[in-house]
N, C-alpha and C positions, 0 to 999 in steps of 0.2 A: 504494500500500500504506500502511496506517495505521502510525503510530508504535507503537501498541500491538502490532501484528503483528510489526513489526521487532524490537522489544525482546523479545517472547516467543520468537521464533525464535532470537535471539542467546542467550537464556538456555537454551533447549533444547540448542543447540549446545554451550554451556559445560557443561551437565549431562552430555552425552555424552562430552565430553573427560574429565570427572571419572570417569565410568564406565570409560573406557579406563584411566585411571591406577589406579583401584581393582582392576580385573580383570587388568591386565597387570603391574603393578608392586607392588601392595600386597596381593594375594590371600592370601599366606601369612604376612603380617605381622599383628601384633595389630590394627591399625586396619582392615585389610581383612577379617580374620576377624570382627571385631566388627560391621562394616557388614552382613555377610551372615549372621551367626550360624553360623559354621563352626568345627568342631573343627580343631586343627592337622593331624591325620591326614587328614581329608577335604580340607582346603585343599591339602596336599602332593599328594595323589592326583589332584586335579582341576585343578591349576595350568595344565597345557597347554590344557585345554578353556576355562578362564577367560581365558587370554591370547588365544585365538582369538576368544572372544566380545568381549573388549575391543577387539580390532582392528576388528571389525565396528562397534562403537559409534564408533570413531574415523572410520570411513568415513561413518557417518551425520552426525557432526559436520562433517566436511569438506564433504559435500554441502550441508548447510544454510549453511555459511559461503560456499561457492561461490555459492549462490543469492542470499545477501545482498550479496555483492560485486558481482554483476551488476546489482543494483538492480531497477528495474521490469521489465527484460527477463529477469530470472531467476525470474519468477513460476511457470512450469511446473516448474522445478527445485525450488523451495521446496515446491510442492505434492507432487511425487513423494517427496522425502525426508521430509517431514512424514507422508505416508501410510505410508511404510516404518516410521517411528518409531511411528506409531499401531498398525499391524498387529503389530509386534514387542512393543509394550506390552500389547496385548490378549492375545496369545499367552502372553507371560510371566506376565501376571496370572492367566490361567486354568490354566497348567501349573506355574508355579514358586512365585510368591508374590503374593497379592492386592495388596500395596502397590505393585507395579509398575504396576497400573492407575492409581494416583493420581500416581506420580512420572514416568511415561513416557507412558502413553496419554492421560490427561486433558489435560496441557499441549499435546500434539500436536493433539488434537481442537479445543481452543480456538484454537490458532494457525491451524489450517486454516479454522475458521469466520471468524476475523478477516481472514484472507487473502482468502477468497472474498467476504466482505461488503464489502471495500474497493473 
């Protein structure tokens, strides 16, 4: 696996840890509301859903870290979790906010290409 793929996968994992923090712990706070453009009322009403979504982002991060920890033998795990990130990013970009395509789907697609090309 290339160094570029490893670095990008690690960055994607860190990004998903940040999503977990935003969605599970900062959703109703000013920084979380600002990140997602939410009113206080909507943030309060949707906090349980956001926490659930944050937990899933944590699982994606954990899977990517697991694949990295396994090194070369974790290739299939990295592909699986990157594919999950890509699908989630495309779905989110089409149904929630277009910026999700750029922040989630595109990095996953690039990492998959780097991983397969290595």
